[in-house]
Wavefront OBJ file of the C-alpha trace (Angstrom):
o trace
v -73.816 -44.480 -42.201
v -75.560 -42.021 -40.459
v -74.558 -43.367 -37.225
v -71.000 -43.384 -38.009
v -71.368 -39.362 -38.861
v -72.708 -38.719 -35.562
v -69.932 -40.779 -33.205
v -67.121 -38.906 -35.985
v -69.312 -35.427 -34.755
v -69.252 -35.959 -31.286
v -65.747 -37.088 -31.369
v -64.865 -33.894 -33.030
v -66.896 -31.817 -30.563
v -65.474 -33.177 -27.559
v -61.759 -33.351 -28.561
v -62.322 -29.734 -29.311
v -64.138 -29.467 -25.716
v -61.268 -30.959 -24.271
v -58.526 -28.836 -25.948
v -60.489 -25.564 -25.098
v -60.773 -26.796 -21.246
v -57.245 -27.579 -21.548
v -56.401 -23.878 -22.756
v -58.577 -22.481 -20.533
v -56.759 -24.119 -17.733
v -53.493 -23.369 -18.899
v -54.609 -20.007 -19.161
v -55.755 -19.645 -15.636
v -52.255 -20.736 -14.375
v -50.153 -17.968 -13.198
v -46.678 -17.526 -13.707
v -44.699 -17.241 -10.737
v -40.939 -16.556 -9.351
v -40.380 -18.519 -6.425
v -37.171 -19.560 -4.478
v -36.218 -22.818 -2.410
v -35.887 -22.307 1.159
v -32.699 -24.268 2.205
v -31.457 -24.081 5.737
v -28.071 -21.786 6.168
v -25.321 -20.407 8.424
v -26.046 -16.796 8.377
v -24.319 -14.037 9.910
v -25.989 -10.948 11.994
v -24.558 -7.874 11.310
v -24.964 -4.740 12.546
v -24.033 -1.871 9.646
v -22.066 1.536 10.986
v -20.431 4.373 8.879
v -17.219 6.396 10.075
v -14.448 7.672 8.764
v -10.808 6.176 8.138
v -7.780 7.529 10.289
v -4.228 6.834 10.564
v -3.647 4.071 13.051
v -0.847 5.746 15.122
v -1.898 9.690 14.418
v -0.202 12.084 16.652
v -2.839 15.220 17.185
v -1.713 18.273 18.133
v -3.920 20.783 19.805
v -3.790 24.415 20.768
v -4.156 25.072 24.848
v -7.016 27.388 24.524
v -8.991 29.063 21.773
v -7.000 31.240 19.251
v -6.051 32.369 15.769
v -3.392 31.112 13.621
v -0.159 33.992 12.908
v 2.055 32.085 10.694
v 1.598 28.495 9.819
v 5.632 26.548 8.897
v 3.719 23.350 7.626
v 1.536 21.808 4.867
v -0.275 18.448 4.468
v 2.736 16.021 2.986
v 5.027 17.444 4.568
v 7.728 15.143 6.811
v 8.633 16.380 10.076
v 10.770 15.879 12.994
v 10.213 15.625 17.065
v 10.487 19.030 18.184
v 9.813 20.815 14.716
v 7.475 24.347 14.901
v 4.306 23.575 13.243
v 2.242 27.021 13.626
v 2.195 30.349 16.088
v -1.071 30.597 17.503
v -2.437 33.888 18.960
v -4.026 32.533 22.287
v -6.903 33.650 24.468
v -7.022 33.139 28.167
v -10.197 34.188 30.007
v -9.562 35.228 33.386
v -13.132 34.343 34.327
v -12.570 30.917 36.554
v -14.370 27.743 34.198
v -13.932 29.017 31.131
v -12.220 26.184 28.759
v -12.038 27.864 25.649
v -13.086 31.166 24.912
v -15.367 32.278 21.877
v -14.039 33.068 18.058
v -14.689 36.929 18.934
v -12.702 36.651 22.275
v -9.673 35.066 20.302
v -9.779 37.737 17.493
v -9.922 40.771 20.093
v -7.308 39.111 22.051
v -5.320 38.478 18.402
v -5.952 42.151 16.947
v -5.348 43.644 20.814
v -1.984 41.623 21.084
v -0.220 42.253 17.276
v -1.587 46.054 17.608
v 1.347 46.667 20.580
v 4.456 48.299 19.260
v 6.207 46.835 22.145
v 7.983 43.384 21.150
v 7.253 42.494 24.891
v 3.558 42.458 26.226
v 2.763 44.021 29.460
v 1.197 41.844 32.371
v -2.473 43.555 31.155
v -1.655 42.924 27.615
v -0.512 39.430 28.474
v -4.263 38.502 30.042
v -5.383 39.729 26.058
v -3.413 37.212 24.407
v 0.173 35.423 23.905
v 1.572 33.462 21.117
v 2.387 30.117 21.371
v 4.351 27.927 19.219
v 3.062 24.797 18.466
v 5.637 22.045 17.812
v 5.187 18.282 16.447
v 5.761 15.601 19.304
v 6.748 13.020 16.853
v 8.594 12.515 13.334
v 6.292 12.067 10.605
v 4.154 12.871 8.085
v 1.844 15.722 8.086
v -1.829 14.628 7.555
v -3.561 17.891 8.031
v -3.847 21.293 9.123
v -6.670 23.098 10.187
v -5.787 26.572 9.077
v -4.650 27.341 5.464
v -3.620 31.011 6.863
v -3.177 33.806 9.681
v -6.224 34.760 11.398
v -8.098 31.318 11.274
v -9.802 30.388 14.558
v -8.584 27.366 16.219
v -10.692 25.376 19.005
v -9.010 23.840 21.727
v -11.605 20.730 21.188
v -10.168 20.156 17.489
v -6.551 19.229 16.589
v -4.352 21.687 15.040
v -2.038 19.506 13.149
v -2.604 15.938 12.561
v 0.676 13.651 12.059
v 0.711 10.405 10.795
v 3.730 8.182 12.388
v 2.745 4.691 11.030
v 1.811 3.034 8.512
v -1.701 1.245 9.742
v -5.165 2.333 9.020
v -8.519 2.138 11.696
v -12.106 3.242 11.213
v -13.421 5.219 13.766
v -17.421 4.838 14.037
v -20.170 6.305 15.662
v -22.310 3.784 16.761
v -25.824 4.410 18.259
v -26.926 3.503 21.652
v -29.602 0.938 20.207
v -26.678 -1.267 18.659
v -23.899 -0.990 20.859
v -24.652 -3.584 23.113
v -24.524 -6.069 20.087
v -20.706 -5.378 19.812
v -17.890 -6.542 21.400
v -13.833 -6.389 21.242
v -12.203 -8.843 18.742
v -15.434 -9.571 16.361
v -14.651 -9.374 13.182
v -15.925 -6.821 10.251
v -16.260 -6.328 6.857
v -15.295 -2.378 5.393
v -16.131 -0.655 2.225
v -16.271 2.492 0.952
v -17.327 5.005 -2.197
v -13.672 5.666 -2.578
v -12.238 2.010 -2.312
v -12.025 1.297 -6.015
v -14.494 -1.642 -5.262
v -12.478 -3.190 -2.719
v -13.914 -4.625 0.658
v -11.162 -5.093 3.726
v -11.393 -7.220 6.705
v -11.294 -5.698 10.388
v -11.554 -5.966 14.058
v -13.493 -4.396 16.558
v -10.395 -2.743 18.423
v -12.243 -0.521 20.821
v -15.234 0.543 21.954
v -15.530 3.859 24.524
v -16.654 3.497 28.065
v -18.779 6.878 27.370
v -21.293 7.769 25.218
v -21.637 11.275 23.352
v -24.344 13.923 22.080
v -24.216 14.434 18.327
v -26.337 16.522 15.947
v -27.682 14.690 13.064
v -30.169 15.950 10.280
v -33.194 14.713 12.285
v -31.955 15.504 15.925
v -29.764 14.950 18.861
v -28.294 11.323 18.630
v -26.415 9.274 21.506
v -23.717 7.589 20.390
v -20.707 5.050 21.396
v -17.595 5.567 19.433
v -16.118 2.496 18.245
v -12.656 1.725 16.299
v -12.027 -1.120 13.515
v -8.873 -2.035 12.649
v -8.397 -2.542 8.964
v -6.338 -5.962 8.102
v -3.686 -4.957 4.898
v -4.759 -1.926 3.562
v -4.277 -1.351 0.101
v -3.362 1.795 -2.199
v -7.137 2.548 -2.578
v -8.166 3.203 0.922
v -6.781 6.896 2.325
v -7.080 8.692 5.652
v -10.191 10.969 5.795
v -12.364 8.285 3.565
v -16.015 7.474 4.661
v -16.205 3.879 5.715
v -19.517 1.480 5.631
v -18.554 -1.040 8.173
v -20.238 -4.380 8.467
v -19.746 -5.800 12.073
v -20.634 -9.478 12.374
v -22.038 -9.903 15.805
v -23.324 -13.266 15.999
v -23.701 -16.478 13.589
v -27.208 -18.128 13.206
v -26.818 -21.935 12.187
v -29.543 -23.687 10.315
v -31.656 -20.832 9.827
v -34.768 -20.457 7.152
v -34.099 -16.845 5.304
v -36.668 -15.516 3.103
v -36.588 -12.586 0.771
v -38.048 -9.728 1.806
v -40.252 -9.469 -1.496
v -41.685 -12.742 -0.648
v -43.205 -11.449 2.467
v -46.531 -9.594 2.843
v -48.493 -8.472 6.277
v -52.543 -8.565 6.818
v -54.441 -5.977 8.037
v -54.044 -7.535 11.203
v -50.239 -6.840 11.235
v -49.891 -10.494 10.819
v -46.873 -11.897 8.424
v -47.815 -14.514 5.949
v -46.310 -16.058 2.342
v -47.325 -18.230 -0.413
v -46.048 -21.817 -0.432
v -46.446 -23.578 -3.617
v -47.898 -27.004 -2.887
v -48.529 -29.107 -6.146
v -48.891 -25.991 -8.259
v -51.171 -24.366 -6.247
v -50.379 -21.374 -4.008
v -50.899 -21.745 -0.452
v -50.966 -18.745 2.056
v -49.286 -19.728 5.366
v -48.704 -17.502 8.266
v -45.386 -17.109 9.719
v -43.243 -15.865 12.328
v -40.280 -13.689 11.666
v -36.955 -13.176 13.510
v -33.949 -11.278 13.075
v -33.212 -9.287 9.566
v -30.549 -9.903 7.588
v -29.103 -8.157 4.389
v -30.985 -11.370 2.053
v -34.354 -11.328 4.088
v -36.026 -12.478 7.140
v -35.290 -15.116 9.781
v -38.629 -17.316 9.631
v -38.819 -19.128 12.740
v -42.362 -20.631 12.650
v -44.463 -21.443 9.577
v -42.648 -23.213 7.036
v -40.046 -26.123 6.729
v -36.828 -26.722 5.081
v -36.818 -26.425 0.848
v -40.240 -25.373 0.538
v -40.831 -23.339 -2.575
v -41.861 -19.955 -1.783
v -43.301 -17.034 -4.181
v -41.687 -14.078 -4.530
v -43.705 -10.742 -5.044
v -47.007 -12.645 -4.653
v -49.146 -9.480 -4.980
v -50.986 -10.888 -7.800
v -51.475 -14.260 -6.376
v -54.375 -15.287 -4.355
v -54.905 -18.523 -2.112
v -55.702 -21.743 -4.000
v -54.565 -20.110 -7.391
v -52.761 -22.647 -10.134
v -49.229 -21.440 -10.708
v -46.219 -22.684 -12.805
v -43.213 -21.586 -10.560
v -39.612 -20.827 -11.820
v -37.264 -21.578 -8.978
v -34.443 -19.051 -8.620
v -31.381 -19.112 -6.272
v -32.208 -16.750 -3.016
v -29.495 -14.265 -2.581
v -27.427 -15.838 0.466
v -25.743 -13.365 3.039
v -22.698 -15.329 2.310
v -22.415 -14.843 -1.455
l 1 2 3 4 5 6 7 8 9 10 11 12 13 14 15 16 17 18 19 20 21 22 23 24 25 26 27 28 29 30 31 32 33 34 35 36 37 38 39 40 41 42 43 44 45 46 47 48 49 50 51 52 53 54 55 56 57 58 59 60 61 62 63 64 65 66 67 68 69 70 71 72 73 74 75 76 77 78 79 80 81 82 83 84 85 86 87 88 89 90 91 92 93 94 95 96 97 98 99 100 101 102 103 104 105 106 107 108 109 110 111 112 113 114 115 116 117 118 119 120 121 122 123 124 125 126 127 128 129 130 131 132 133 134 135 136 137 138 139 140 141 142 143 144 145 146 147 148 149 150 151 152 153 154 155 156 157 158 159 160 161 162 163 164 165 166 167 168 169 170 171 172 173 174 175 176 177 178 179 180 181 182 183 184 185 186 187 188 189 190 191 192 193 194 195 196 197 198 199 200 201 202 203 204 205 206 207 208 209 210 211 212 213 214 215 216 217 218 219 220 221 222 223 224 225 226 227 228 229 230 231 232 233 234 235 236 237 238 239 240 241 242 243 244 245 246 247 248 249 250 251 252 253 254 255 256 257 258 259 260 261 262 263 264 265 266 267 268 269 270 271 272 273 274 275 276 277 278 279 280 281 282 283 284 285 286 287 288 289 290 291 292 293 294 295 296 297 298 299 300 301 302 303 304 305 306 307 308 309 310 311 312 313 314 315 316 317 318 319 320 321 322 323 324 325 326 327 328 329 330 331 332 333 334
């Protein structure tokens, strides 16, 4: 009888030990989120920002620096070719090589000219300032006027009046010199913006300037090249003057393995790695990355098709037992 009692006791103790051990192993397994790496065709993209403008804008400039005297039109007005747009008191310096003058020079010319009682200035007065009437070169709709009233300074480098005489739209971009080598005429683009009511438009690189120019940014001086992208079938929610974010497709990458940024880590020596799930274990795996896409890094070496990769592996150690929940990776083509 004692024998059976002892056997029953040992059985109970062994069962309890097995349950406790199993629970301990279960508790030691780390729950992780993972993605399955599936080869895909991805687009290499250059992202730029610019301004939407009318496709067939006509820009009217002052011949030299001056001040507005009388304005005949406002934004939204319909005009015909040859119609007066604005009277401008312009300044022309007698110094050789002067290309426009300053606000102070233009203001002095303006006040000097209009303080004379004679309606016809003498030759000396003509050097101080003359009145030019800007006229519309085309028929269309006034899109913008640089001056809202008399006395506004007008520079010959900026349009005094912009007239829209077409129905198309385009985006004018300033592309950094480090990116411009990737761009070619005819490349496709996706265009979006805060003011587009959630719409995204297709477009095509239409022109690339042959010259670079210097611009001043918040971080200093930058060398940029002007690029124009046409917009296919623009809707009513996109308007000239809006800021546009443009993604230009510069190449297609076929059978590419892309791992989300959240899965890639770097050691103290700068070597990149991921954790693969193999037989429910986390295996630290060195990788070599290539291009950067919206959805993650291209991985050129270290992993294979359909590997399971752990996301956000900061609490995972090499060899740890894991319970993966596999989710779909964000695709560039989604």
